[in-house]
N, CA, C and O atoms as a CHARMM CRD file, in Angstrom:
* protein
*
  364
    1    1 MET  N   -164.61600 132.29300-108.20700 PROA 1      0.00000
    2    1 MET  CA  -163.16000 132.00100-108.98900 PROA 1      0.00000
    3    1 MET  C   -162.89900 130.50900-109.41800 PROA 1      0.00000
    4    1 MET  O   -163.17100 129.79200-108.45500 PROA 1      0.00000
    5    2 CYS  N   -162.50900 129.82700-110.41300 PROA 2      0.00000
    6    2 CYS  CA  -162.42000 128.89700-110.86900 PROA 2      0.00000
    7    2 CYS  C   -160.83600 128.52500-111.08000 PROA 2      0.00000
    8    2 CYS  O   -160.37100 127.53500-111.64500 PROA 2      0.00000
    9    3 THR  N   -160.29500 129.38400-110.58800 PROA 3      0.00000
   10    3 THR  CA  -158.91600 129.20600-110.98900 PROA 3      0.00000
   11    3 THR  C   -158.28500 127.70000-110.38400 PROA 3      0.00000
   12    3 THR  O   -158.14600 127.51800-109.17500 PROA 3      0.00000
   13    4 TYR  N   -157.99800 126.86200-111.21800 PROA 4      0.00000
   14    4 TYR  CA  -157.38500 125.34000-110.62100 PROA 4      0.00000
   15    4 TYR  C   -155.98000 125.62600-110.26200 PROA 4      0.00000
   16    4 TYR  O   -155.69000 125.15600-109.16200 PROA 4      0.00000
   17    5 THR  N   -154.97800 126.28200-110.88300 PROA 5      0.00000
   18    5 THR  CA  -153.53700 126.05100-110.76400 PROA 5      0.00000
   19    5 THR  C   -153.23600 127.46800-111.41700 PROA 5      0.00000
   20    5 THR  O   -153.65700 127.81000-112.52200 PROA 5      0.00000
   21    6 THR  N   -152.58500 128.10700-110.72300 PROA 6      0.00000
   22    6 THR  CA  -151.89700 129.61900-111.41500 PROA 6      0.00000
   23    6 THR  C   -150.21600 129.23600-111.59700 PROA 6      0.00000
   24    6 THR  O   -149.53700 129.03000-110.59100 PROA 6      0.00000
   25    7 VAL  N   -149.74900 129.17900-112.68100 PROA 7      0.00000
   26    7 VAL  CA  -148.27800 128.74100-112.98100 PROA 7      0.00000
   27    7 VAL  C   -147.53900 130.57800-113.17600 PROA 7      0.00000
   28    7 VAL  O   -148.03800 131.41400-113.93000 PROA 7      0.00000
   29    8 LYS  N   -146.69400 130.74600-112.57500 PROA 8      0.00000
   30    8 LYS  CA  -146.03100 132.00000-112.87200 PROA 8      0.00000
   31    8 LYS  C   -144.51400 131.63500-113.18200 PROA 8      0.00000
   32    8 LYS  O   -143.98300 130.73600-112.53000 PROA 8      0.00000
   33    9 ASP  N   -143.94300 132.18800-113.97700 PROA 9      0.00000
   34    9 ASP  CA  -142.78900 132.05900-114.47600 PROA 9      0.00000
   35    9 ASP  C   -142.06900 133.21100-115.05400 PROA 9      0.00000
   36    9 ASP  O   -142.59900 134.30400-115.25200 PROA 9      0.00000
   37   10 SER  N   -140.62500 132.87200-115.36100 PROA 10     0.00000
   38   10 SER  CA  -139.84500 134.11000-115.75900 PROA 10     0.00000
   39   10 SER  C   -139.64300 133.63200-117.46300 PROA 10     0.00000
   40   10 SER  O   -139.40000 132.49500-117.86700 PROA 10     0.00000
   41   11 VAL  N   -139.81000 134.74600-118.19400 PROA 11     0.00000
   42   11 VAL  CA  -139.65600 134.54200-119.61800 PROA 11     0.00000
   43   11 VAL  C   -138.59400 135.85500-119.94700 PROA 11     0.00000
   44   11 VAL  O   -138.33100 136.78100-119.18000 PROA 11     0.00000
   45   12 ASP  N   -138.00800 135.60300-121.50000 PROA 12     0.00000
   46   12 ASP  CA  -137.27900 136.71900-121.93700 PROA 12     0.00000
   47   12 ASP  C   -137.60900 136.79100-123.30800 PROA 12     0.00000
   48   12 ASP  O   -137.19700 135.95200-124.11000 PROA 12     0.00000
   49   13 GLY  N   -138.29200 137.69600-123.60900 PROA 13     0.00000
   50   13 GLY  CA  -138.75700 137.95900-125.05000 PROA 13     0.00000
   51   13 GLY  C   -139.49700 139.21600-125.24600 PROA 13     0.00000
   52   13 GLY  O   -139.23600 140.10400-124.43500 PROA 13     0.00000
   53   14 SER  N   -140.38300 139.47600-126.17600 PROA 14     0.00000
   54   14 SER  CA  -140.70200 140.97800-126.46900 PROA 14     0.00000
   55   14 SER  C   -142.49700 140.80400-127.14500 PROA 14     0.00000
   56   14 SER  O   -142.84700 139.98800-127.99700 PROA 14     0.00000
   57   15 ALA  N   -143.22000 141.64100-126.58000 PROA 15     0.00000
   58   15 ALA  CA  -144.46100 141.63800-127.21200 PROA 15     0.00000
   59   15 ALA  C   -145.05000 142.98000-127.50700 PROA 15     0.00000
   60   15 ALA  O   -144.67100 143.92700-126.81800 PROA 15     0.00000
   61   16 LYS  N   -145.91100 143.16800-128.42700 PROA 16     0.00000
   62   16 LYS  CA  -146.33900 144.28900-129.21800 PROA 16     0.00000
   63   16 LYS  C   -147.78900 144.72400-128.24300 PROA 16     0.00000
   64   16 LYS  O   -148.75600 143.96700-128.15100 PROA 16     0.00000
   65   17 GLY  N   -147.71600 145.91700-127.64300 PROA 17     0.00000
   66   17 GLY  CA  -148.59300 146.16000-126.76300 PROA 17     0.00000
   67   17 GLY  C   -149.79000 147.40900-127.42800 PROA 17     0.00000
   68   17 GLY  O   -150.04200 147.63900-128.61100 PROA 17     0.00000
   69   18 PRO  N   -150.36600 148.05600-126.19500 PROA 18     0.00000
   70   18 PRO  CA  -151.34500 148.95300-126.79200 PROA 18     0.00000
   71   18 PRO  C   -150.56400 150.40200-127.58200 PROA 18     0.00000
   72   18 PRO  O   -149.57500 151.03300-127.21200 PROA 18     0.00000
   73   19 GLY  N   -151.26500 150.56000-128.53200 PROA 19     0.00000
   74   19 GLY  CA  -150.65700 151.60000-129.72500 PROA 19     0.00000
   75   19 GLY  C   -149.39100 150.95800-130.33800 PROA 19     0.00000
   76   19 GLY  O   -148.47900 151.72600-130.64400 PROA 19     0.00000
   77   20 GLY  N   -149.25600 149.79000-130.52500 PROA 20     0.00000
   78   20 GLY  CA  -148.17000 149.00700-131.49300 PROA 20     0.00000
   79   20 GLY  C   -147.18400 149.13200-131.14900 PROA 20     0.00000
   80   20 GLY  O   -146.40400 148.77900-132.03400 PROA 20     0.00000
   81   21 SER  N   -146.36200 149.69000-129.70100 PROA 21     0.00000
   82   21 SER  CA  -145.16900 149.94100-129.22800 PROA 21     0.00000
   83   21 SER  C   -144.97400 148.27500-128.83600 PROA 21     0.00000
   84   21 SER  O   -145.88400 147.52200-128.49100 PROA 21     0.00000
   85   22 TRP  N   -143.60700 147.94200-128.98200 PROA 22     0.00000
   86   22 TRP  CA  -142.91500 146.73200-128.48900 PROA 22     0.00000
   87   22 TRP  C   -142.61000 146.91300-127.07400 PROA 22     0.00000
   88   22 TRP  O   -142.44400 148.08400-126.73100 PROA 22     0.00000
   89   23 PHE  N   -142.50100 146.02200-126.18600 PROA 23     0.00000
   90   23 PHE  CA  -142.05000 146.17300-125.21300 PROA 23     0.00000
   91   23 PHE  C   -141.32100 144.85000-124.52900 PROA 23     0.00000
   92   23 PHE  O   -141.69100 143.76200-124.97100 PROA 23     0.00000
   93   24 HSD  N   -140.39800 144.85400-123.57400 PROA 24     0.00000
   94   24 HSD  CA  -139.60700 143.49500-123.03100 PROA 24     0.00000
   95   24 HSD  C   -140.81900 142.72900-122.19300 PROA 24     0.00000
   96   24 HSD  O   -141.64900 143.43400-121.61900 PROA 24     0.00000
   97   25 VAL  N   -140.89800 141.57900-122.13900 PROA 25     0.00000
   98   25 VAL  CA  -141.49900 140.81900-121.20500 PROA 25     0.00000
   99   25 VAL  C   -140.68000 140.11700-120.54300 PROA 25     0.00000
  100   25 VAL  O   -139.76900 139.53000-121.12700 PROA 25     0.00000
  101   26 SER  N   -140.85000 140.03400-119.13600 PROA 26     0.00000
  102   26 SER  CA  -140.00300 139.18800-118.14300 PROA 26     0.00000
  103   26 SER  C   -140.94600 138.19000-117.29600 PROA 26     0.00000
  104   26 SER  O   -140.45200 137.42500-116.46700 PROA 26     0.00000
  105   27 ASP  N   -142.37500 138.24200-117.56200 PROA 27     0.00000
  106   27 ASP  CA  -142.88200 137.62000-116.46600 PROA 27     0.00000
  107   27 ASP  C   -144.20400 137.03900-117.36500 PROA 27     0.00000
  108   27 ASP  O   -144.77800 137.67900-118.24600 PROA 27     0.00000
  109   28 VAL  N   -144.50400 135.80400-116.96300 PROA 28     0.00000
  110   28 VAL  CA  -145.54200 134.89900-117.67400 PROA 28     0.00000
  111   28 VAL  C   -146.50100 134.52800-116.44400 PROA 28     0.00000
  112   28 VAL  O   -146.13100 134.41900-115.27500 PROA 28     0.00000
  113   29 THR  N   -147.65500 134.37600-116.87600 PROA 29     0.00000
  114   29 THR  CA  -148.74400 133.91900-116.09400 PROA 29     0.00000
  115   29 THR  C   -150.04600 132.84300-116.44400 PROA 29     0.00000
  116   29 THR  O   -151.02800 133.31700-117.01400 PROA 29     0.00000
  117   30 VAL  N   -150.02600 131.62400-116.14500 PROA 30     0.00000
  118   30 VAL  CA  -151.00700 130.84500-117.02800 PROA 30     0.00000
  119   30 VAL  C   -151.85600 130.18500-115.87700 PROA 30     0.00000
  120   30 VAL  O   -151.35700 129.74100-114.84300 PROA 30     0.00000
  121   31 TYR  N   -153.17900 130.17500-116.17600 PROA 31     0.00000
  122   31 TYR  CA  -154.18700 129.85300-115.60000 PROA 31     0.00000
  123   31 TYR  C   -155.61800 129.44000-116.25900 PROA 31     0.00000
  124   31 TYR  O   -156.08000 130.14100-117.16000 PROA 31     0.00000
  125   32 PHE  N   -156.12700 128.59100-115.91300 PROA 32     0.00000
  126   32 PHE  CA  -157.73400 128.14700-116.26900 PROA 32     0.00000
  127   32 PHE  C   -158.87000 128.52500-115.49800 PROA 32     0.00000
  128   32 PHE  O   -159.29100 127.93700-114.50200 PROA 32     0.00000
  129   33 ASP  N   -159.43500 129.76800-116.14800 PROA 33     0.00000
  130   33 ASP  CA  -160.52500 130.55500-115.80200 PROA 33     0.00000
  131   33 ASP  C   -161.61600 131.01500-116.43300 PROA 33     0.00000
  132   33 ASP  O   -161.71000 130.73300-117.62700 PROA 33     0.00000
  133   34 HSD  N   -162.56100 131.72300-115.87600 PROA 34     0.00000
  134   34 HSD  CA  -163.41600 132.44400-116.86400 PROA 34     0.00000
  135   34 HSD  C   -162.93100 133.47900-117.63400 PROA 34     0.00000
  136   34 HSD  O   -162.28200 134.40400-117.14700 PROA 34     0.00000
  137   35 PRO  N   -163.18300 133.39200-118.72300 PROA 35     0.00000
  138   35 PRO  CA  -162.44600 134.70400-119.73200 PROA 35     0.00000
  139   35 PRO  C   -162.97500 136.12800-119.21600 PROA 35     0.00000
  140   35 PRO  O   -163.94100 136.18600-118.45500 PROA 35     0.00000
  141   36 VAL  N   -162.33100 137.22100-119.64400 PROA 36     0.00000
  142   36 VAL  CA  -162.90400 138.58900-119.57000 PROA 36     0.00000
  143   36 VAL  C   -163.73200 138.85200-120.75400 PROA 36     0.00000
  144   36 VAL  O   -164.84800 139.37000-120.74400 PROA 36     0.00000
  145   37 HSD  N   -162.96800 138.37700-121.93800 PROA 37     0.00000
  146   37 HSD  CA  -163.58000 138.78900-123.38700 PROA 37     0.00000
  147   37 HSD  C   -164.23100 137.67400-124.18000 PROA 37     0.00000
  148   37 HSD  O   -165.36200 137.66400-124.66800 PROA 37     0.00000
  149   38 ALA  N   -163.15000 136.59200-124.21800 PROA 38     0.00000
  150   38 ALA  CA  -163.50600 135.03100-125.11800 PROA 38     0.00000
  151   38 ALA  C   -164.70300 134.69800-124.95300 PROA 38     0.00000
  152   38 ALA  O   -165.16300 134.49900-123.82800 PROA 38     0.00000
  153   39 MET  N   -165.48100 134.57200-126.17700 PROA 39     0.00000
  154   39 MET  CA  -166.74900 133.68600-125.82300 PROA 39     0.00000
  155   39 MET  C   -166.81300 132.08300-125.60000 PROA 39     0.00000
  156   39 MET  O   -167.17200 131.16500-126.33700 PROA 39     0.00000
  157   40 ALA  N   -166.38000 132.12200-124.45300 PROA 40     0.00000
  158   40 ALA  CA  -166.30300 130.68100-123.83800 PROA 40     0.00000
  159   40 ALA  C   -166.58100 130.59400-122.34800 PROA 40     0.00000
  160   40 ALA  O   -166.40300 131.52200-121.56000 PROA 40     0.00000
  161   41 GLU  N   -167.03900 129.37800-122.04000 PROA 41     0.00000
  162   41 GLU  CA  -166.84700 129.48900-120.37600 PROA 41     0.00000
  163   41 GLU  C   -166.24900 129.65700-119.66800 PROA 41     0.00000
  164   41 GLU  O   -166.45100 130.34100-118.66400 PROA 41     0.00000
  165   42 HSD  N   -164.89200 128.82100-120.10800 PROA 42     0.00000
  166   42 HSD  CA  -163.73900 128.55800-119.45800 PROA 42     0.00000
  167   42 HSD  C   -162.57500 129.04700-120.47400 PROA 42     0.00000
  168   42 HSD  O   -162.84400 128.89800-121.66600 PROA 42     0.00000
  169   43 THR  N   -161.40100 129.57200-120.17800 PROA 43     0.00000
  170   43 THR  CA  -160.15900 129.75700-121.12900 PROA 43     0.00000
  171   43 THR  C   -159.00200 129.32800-120.20000 PROA 43     0.00000
  172   43 THR  O   -158.93900 129.35900-118.97100 PROA 43     0.00000
  173   44 LEU  N   -158.01600 128.87900-121.20900 PROA 44     0.00000
  174   44 LEU  CA  -156.56600 129.14900-120.54700 PROA 44     0.00000
  175   44 LEU  C   -156.22000 130.43900-120.83900 PROA 44     0.00000
  176   44 LEU  O   -156.24700 130.94700-121.96000 PROA 44     0.00000
  177   45 ASN  N   -155.86900 130.99700-119.74200 PROA 45     0.00000
  178   45 ASN  CA  -155.40700 132.44000-119.88100 PROA 45     0.00000
  179   45 ASN  C   -153.71300 132.52600-119.62900 PROA 45     0.00000
  180   45 ASN  O   -153.06100 131.95400-118.75500 PROA 45     0.00000
  181   46 ILE  N   -153.31900 133.28900-120.52600 PROA 46     0.00000
  182   46 ILE  CA  -151.69500 133.66100-120.51100 PROA 46     0.00000
  183   46 ILE  C   -151.70300 134.85800-120.57500 PROA 46     0.00000
  184   46 ILE  O   -152.39800 135.37700-121.44800 PROA 46     0.00000
  185   47 ASP  N   -150.86500 135.75700-119.59200 PROA 47     0.00000
  186   47 ASP  CA  -150.65900 137.04300-119.62800 PROA 47     0.00000
  187   47 ASP  C   -149.10600 137.18300-119.48800 PROA 47     0.00000
  188   47 ASP  O   -148.43700 136.68500-118.58300 PROA 47     0.00000
  189   48 PHE  N   -148.63000 137.95600-120.54700 PROA 48     0.00000
  190   48 PHE  CA  -146.98000 138.05700-120.78800 PROA 48     0.00000
  191   48 PHE  C   -146.86400 139.55000-120.11300 PROA 48     0.00000
  192   48 PHE  O   -147.61900 140.42700-120.53100 PROA 48     0.00000
  193   49 ALA  N   -146.07400 139.79500-119.24000 PROA 49     0.00000
  194   49 ALA  CA  -145.72100 141.19100-118.60500 PROA 49     0.00000
  195   49 ALA  C   -144.34400 141.82400-118.33400 PROA 49     0.00000
  196   49 ALA  O   -143.31800 141.14900-118.25500 PROA 49     0.00000
  197   50 ASP  N   -144.37000 142.71200-118.24200 PROA 50     0.00000
  198   50 ASP  CA  -143.11900 143.45800-117.55200 PROA 50     0.00000
  199   50 ASP  C   -143.55600 144.49000-116.51800 PROA 50     0.00000
  200   50 ASP  O   -143.65500 145.68800-116.78100 PROA 50     0.00000
  201   51 PRO  N   -143.81300 143.94500-115.31600 PROA 51     0.00000
  202   51 PRO  CA  -144.12700 144.45400-114.16300 PROA 51     0.00000
  203   51 PRO  C   -143.58300 145.81400-114.02800 PROA 51     0.00000
  204   51 PRO  O   -144.40700 146.70600-113.83100 PROA 51     0.00000
  205   52 SER  N   -142.08800 146.18900-114.11500 PROA 52     0.00000
  206   52 SER  CA  -141.41700 147.06800-113.98800 PROA 52     0.00000
  207   52 SER  C   -141.87000 148.45500-114.81100 PROA 52     0.00000
  208   52 SER  O   -141.38500 149.57900-114.67700 PROA 52     0.00000
  209   53 LYS  N   -142.87200 148.05900-115.64100 PROA 53     0.00000
  210   53 LYS  CA  -143.35700 149.26800-116.55800 PROA 53     0.00000
  211   53 LYS  C   -144.60300 149.37000-116.35400 PROA 53     0.00000
  212   53 LYS  O   -145.21000 150.12500-117.11400 PROA 53     0.00000
  213   54 GLY  N   -145.32400 148.70300-115.35100 PROA 54     0.00000
  214   54 GLY  CA  -146.81400 148.93300-115.01900 PROA 54     0.00000
  215   54 GLY  C   -147.60900 148.06700-115.66500 PROA 54     0.00000
  216   54 GLY  O   -147.25100 147.15300-116.40800 PROA 54     0.00000
  217   55 PRO  N   -149.04000 148.47700-115.26600 PROA 55     0.00000
  218   55 PRO  CA  -150.04100 147.25200-115.89000 PROA 55     0.00000
  219   55 PRO  C   -150.36400 147.71300-117.31000 PROA 55     0.00000
  220   55 PRO  O   -151.22400 147.06000-117.90100 PROA 55     0.00000
  221   56 SER  N   -149.81800 148.71200-117.92100 PROA 56     0.00000
  222   56 SER  CA  -150.31800 148.75100-119.44800 PROA 56     0.00000
  223   56 SER  C   -149.23100 147.65800-120.23800 PROA 56     0.00000
  224   56 SER  O   -149.45600 147.32100-121.40100 PROA 56     0.00000
  225   57 ALA  N   -148.15800 147.19700-119.55900 PROA 57     0.00000
  226   57 ALA  CA  -147.01600 146.57600-120.30600 PROA 57     0.00000
  227   57 ALA  C   -147.32800 145.16700-119.93800 PROA 57     0.00000
  228   57 ALA  O   -146.67700 144.49200-119.14100 PROA 57     0.00000
  229   58 ARG  N   -148.70100 144.67600-120.79200 PROA 58     0.00000
  230   58 ARG  CA  -148.90900 143.16600-120.59600 PROA 58     0.00000
  231   58 ARG  C   -149.78000 142.76300-121.81400 PROA 58     0.00000
  232   58 ARG  O   -150.72600 143.45300-122.19400 PROA 58     0.00000
  233   59 VAL  N   -149.49500 141.88600-122.25800 PROA 59     0.00000
  234   59 VAL  CA  -150.64900 141.24100-123.33300 PROA 59     0.00000
  235   59 VAL  C   -151.29100 139.85100-122.82800 PROA 59     0.00000
  236   59 VAL  O   -150.55300 139.00900-122.31600 PROA 59     0.00000
  237   60 ALA  N   -152.56100 139.63600-122.96400 PROA 60     0.00000
  238   60 ALA  CA  -153.18800 138.55600-122.44400 PROA 60     0.00000
  239   60 ALA  C   -153.74600 138.14900-123.70500 PROA 60     0.00000
  240   60 ALA  O   -154.03700 138.81900-124.69600 PROA 60     0.00000
  241   61 LEU  N   -153.87600 136.40100-123.37500 PROA 61     0.00000
  242   61 LEU  CA  -154.45700 135.53800-124.49600 PROA 61     0.00000
  243   61 LEU  C   -155.62000 135.11100-123.67600 PROA 61     0.00000
  244   61 LEU  O   -155.62700 135.35200-122.46900 PROA 61     0.00000
  245   62 GLU  N   -156.42600 134.60300-124.15200 PROA 62     0.00000
  246   62 GLU  CA  -157.81000 133.82400-123.56800 PROA 62     0.00000
  247   62 GLU  C   -157.84300 132.76400-125.01300 PROA 62     0.00000
  248   62 GLU  O   -158.05900 133.15500-126.16000 PROA 62     0.00000
  249   63 LEU  N   -157.60000 131.51300-124.63800 PROA 63     0.00000
  250   63 LEU  CA  -157.80900 130.42200-125.34900 PROA 63     0.00000
  251   63 LEU  C   -158.31400 129.26000-124.77500 PROA 63     0.00000
  252   63 LEU  O   -157.96200 128.68800-123.74400 PROA 63     0.00000
  253   64 THR  N   -159.49000 128.89000-125.86000 PROA 64     0.00000
  254   64 THR  CA  -160.29800 127.53200-125.48400 PROA 64     0.00000
  255   64 THR  C   -159.17300 126.55100-124.94900 PROA 64     0.00000
  256   64 THR  O   -158.03600 127.01900-124.89300 PROA 64     0.00000
  257   65 ALA  N   -159.37800 125.20200-124.53900 PROA 65     0.00000
  258   65 ALA  CA  -158.66400 124.43600-123.89600 PROA 65     0.00000
  259   65 ALA  C   -157.77200 123.65800-125.19100 PROA 65     0.00000
  260   65 ALA  O   -156.59200 123.30600-125.20200 PROA 65     0.00000
  261   66 SER  N   -158.95200 123.53100-126.38400 PROA 66     0.00000
  262   66 SER  CA  -158.38200 122.90000-127.56900 PROA 66     0.00000
  263   66 SER  C   -157.60800 123.72000-128.37500 PROA 66     0.00000
  264   66 SER  O   -156.71500 123.15900-129.00900 PROA 66     0.00000
  265   67 SER  N   -157.75100 124.99500-128.50700 PROA 67     0.00000
  266   67 SER  CA  -156.95600 125.93100-128.82200 PROA 67     0.00000
  267   67 SER  C   -155.60500 126.16600-127.93500 PROA 67     0.00000
  268   67 SER  O   -154.69000 126.80200-128.45800 PROA 67     0.00000
  269   68 ALA  N   -155.48900 125.77700-126.89600 PROA 68     0.00000
  270   68 ALA  CA  -154.23400 125.99000-126.18100 PROA 68     0.00000
  271   68 ALA  C   -153.68300 124.97800-126.45500 PROA 68     0.00000
  272   68 ALA  O   -152.51100 125.17900-126.77200 PROA 68     0.00000
  273   69 ARG  N   -154.06200 123.68800-126.49200 PROA 69     0.00000
  274   69 ARG  CA  -153.22000 122.29000-126.65900 PROA 69     0.00000
  275   69 ARG  C   -152.89600 122.36800-128.09900 PROA 69     0.00000
  276   69 ARG  O   -151.88400 121.73500-128.39800 PROA 69     0.00000
  277   70 ALA  N   -153.50700 122.99800-129.09400 PROA 70     0.00000
  278   70 ALA  CA  -153.10400 123.22300-130.34900 PROA 70     0.00000
  279   70 ALA  C   -151.87400 124.09700-130.56700 PROA 70     0.00000
  280   70 ALA  O   -151.04800 123.84000-131.44200 PROA 70     0.00000
  281   71 LEU  N   -151.78500 125.09700-129.77500 PROA 71     0.00000
  282   71 LEU  CA  -150.63500 125.94600-129.30400 PROA 71     0.00000
  283   71 LEU  C   -149.57300 125.48700-129.13800 PROA 71     0.00000
  284   71 LEU  O   -148.55300 125.65500-129.80700 PROA 71     0.00000
  285   72 VAL  N   -149.81100 124.61900-127.85200 PROA 72     0.00000
  286   72 VAL  CA  -148.52800 123.95200-127.36400 PROA 72     0.00000
  287   72 VAL  C   -148.00900 123.02900-128.44000 PROA 72     0.00000
  288   72 VAL  O   -146.78100 123.07800-128.51100 PROA 72     0.00000
  289   73 ALA  N   -148.55400 122.23400-129.26500 PROA 73     0.00000
  290   73 ALA  CA  -148.18600 121.25400-130.03500 PROA 73     0.00000
  291   73 ALA  C   -147.48800 122.26700-131.19600 PROA 73     0.00000
  292   73 ALA  O   -146.36400 121.94600-131.58400 PROA 73     0.00000
  293   74 ALA  N   -148.03100 123.31700-131.68700 PROA 74     0.00000
  294   74 ALA  CA  -147.32300 123.93100-132.93800 PROA 74     0.00000
  295   74 ALA  C   -146.16400 124.41500-132.22300 PROA 74     0.00000
  296   74 ALA  O   -145.10400 124.09200-132.75800 PROA 74     0.00000
  297   75 ILE  N   -146.05300 125.18300-131.03300 PROA 75     0.00000
  298   75 ILE  CA  -144.73400 125.35300-130.45500 PROA 75     0.00000
  299   75 ILE  C   -143.49000 124.22500-130.39200 PROA 75     0.00000
  300   75 ILE  O   -142.29000 124.28200-130.66000 PROA 75     0.00000
  301   76 GLN  N   -144.27700 123.30000-129.96200 PROA 76     0.00000
  302   76 GLN  CA  -143.25100 121.95800-129.98700 PROA 76     0.00000
  303   76 GLN  C   -142.66000 121.48700-131.44600 PROA 76     0.00000
  304   76 GLN  O   -141.59100 120.92700-131.68700 PROA 76     0.00000
  305   77 GLU  N   -143.63600 121.87000-132.27800 PROA 77     0.00000
  306   77 GLU  CA  -143.45800 121.16600-133.87800 PROA 77     0.00000
  307   77 GLU  C   -142.27500 122.22000-134.12600 PROA 77     0.00000
  308   77 GLU  O   -141.16800 121.74800-134.38900 PROA 77     0.00000
  309   78 ALA  N   -142.38600 123.25400-134.07900 PROA 78     0.00000
  310   78 ALA  CA  -141.40700 124.54200-134.81100 PROA 78     0.00000
  311   78 ALA  C   -140.22100 124.57700-134.06200 PROA 78     0.00000
  312   78 ALA  O   -139.18500 124.94800-134.61400 PROA 78     0.00000
  313   79 LEU  N   -140.23000 124.12500-132.47100 PROA 79     0.00000
  314   79 LEU  CA  -138.77600 124.17900-131.81600 PROA 79     0.00000
  315   79 LEU  C   -138.14100 122.78100-132.57300 PROA 79     0.00000
  316   79 LEU  O   -137.08200 122.81900-133.19900 PROA 79     0.00000
  317   80 ALA  N   -138.80000 121.78500-132.44600 PROA 80     0.00000
  318   80 ALA  CA  -138.19100 120.62900-132.84800 PROA 80     0.00000
  319   80 ALA  C   -137.29100 120.64700-134.22900 PROA 80     0.00000
  320   80 ALA  O   -136.29900 119.94600-134.43100 PROA 80     0.00000
  321   81 ALA  N   -137.89900 121.66100-135.18200 PROA 81     0.00000
  322   81 ALA  CA  -137.30900 121.96400-136.63600 PROA 81     0.00000
  323   81 ALA  C   -135.90000 122.77500-136.18200 PROA 81     0.00000
  324   81 ALA  O   -134.93600 122.73700-136.94700 PROA 81     0.00000
  325   82 VAL  N   -135.84000 123.33000-135.21900 PROA 82     0.00000
  326   82 VAL  CA  -134.73100 124.38500-135.32600 PROA 82     0.00000
  327   82 VAL  C   -133.23500 123.53900-135.09500 PROA 82     0.00000
  328   82 VAL  O   -133.38400 122.63600-134.27200 PROA 82     0.00000
  329   83 PRO  N   -132.15700 123.61300-135.51300 PROA 83     0.00000
  330   83 PRO  CA  -131.27000 123.24000-135.16900 PROA 83     0.00000
  331   83 PRO  C   -130.62000 123.25000-133.63900 PROA 83     0.00000
  332   83 PRO  O   -130.43200 124.33400-133.08800 PROA 83     0.00000
  333   84 ALA  N   -130.34300 122.22500-133.09100 PROA 84     0.00000
  334   84 ALA  CA  -129.97800 122.31000-131.55800 PROA 84     0.00000
  335   84 ALA  C   -129.04400 123.56500-131.01800 PROA 84     0.00000
  336   84 ALA  O   -129.18900 123.97400-129.86600 PROA 84     0.00000
  337   85 GLU  N   -128.16200 124.09900-131.83900 PROA 85     0.00000
  338   85 GLU  CA  -127.12500 125.00300-131.62700 PROA 85     0.00000
  339   85 GLU  C   -128.00600 126.41800-131.59500 PROA 85     0.00000
  340   85 GLU  O   -127.78900 127.25200-130.71600 PROA 85     0.00000
  341   86 MET  N   -128.80400 126.57800-132.40700 PROA 86     0.00000
  342   86 MET  CA  -129.75200 127.90000-132.50000 PROA 86     0.00000
  343   86 MET  C   -130.79300 127.93300-131.59000 PROA 86     0.00000
  344   86 MET  O   -131.32000 128.99500-131.25900 PROA 86     0.00000
  345   87 ALA  N   -131.20900 126.60200-131.05800 PROA 87     0.00000
  346   87 ALA  CA  -132.02100 126.66100-129.78500 PROA 87     0.00000
  347   87 ALA  C   -131.77900 126.73300-128.37800 PROA 87     0.00000
  348   87 ALA  O   -132.53000 126.64000-127.40600 PROA 87     0.00000
  349   88 GLY  N   -130.45900 126.93500-128.51100 PROA 88     0.00000
  350   88 GLY  CA  -129.78100 126.84300-127.08800 PROA 88     0.00000
  351   88 GLY  C   -129.37600 125.65900-126.41700 PROA 88     0.00000
  352   88 GLY  O   -128.86400 125.62000-125.29800 PROA 88     0.00000
  353   89 LEU  N   -129.67300 124.53600-127.27900 PROA 89     0.00000
  354   89 LEU  CA  -129.48100 123.11300-126.66300 PROA 89     0.00000
  355   89 LEU  C   -128.33200 122.39800-127.36600 PROA 89     0.00000
  356   89 LEU  O   -128.49700 121.48700-128.17700 PROA 89     0.00000
  357   90 GLU  N   -127.26300 122.84400-127.01900 PROA 90     0.00000
  358   90 GLU  CA  -125.83400 122.39100-127.62700 PROA 90     0.00000
  359   90 GLU  C   -125.50000 121.25100-126.71400 PROA 90     0.00000
  360   90 GLU  O   -125.61300 121.44300-125.50300 PROA 90     0.00000
  361   91 ALA  N   -125.11100 120.11200-127.14900 PROA 91     0.00000
  362   91 ALA  CA  -124.95600 118.80000-126.40000 PROA 91     0.00000
  363   91 ALA  C   -123.55200 118.92600-125.84000 PROA 91     0.00000
  364   91 ALA  O   -123.07600 118.01800-125.15800 PROA 91     0.00000
């Protein structure tokens, strides 16, 4: 196993899972390791889950390092365009 650091945190959102059903996600796990499916030697793996609903309430992403960096930049750019009061950043 090549996991360097595993980061776990709480989140509040929704994800579309198996069968197209939506479910609440409360946990995120991020780590860099060998992918299960992606055609790369190593990927940044992101798992969104609701552990209270069992193992099927999970959405997994496997991104190359460059794709993960592009995703972070896209998220930062999108959030920077949101008015502070909408993004929960009231002064």
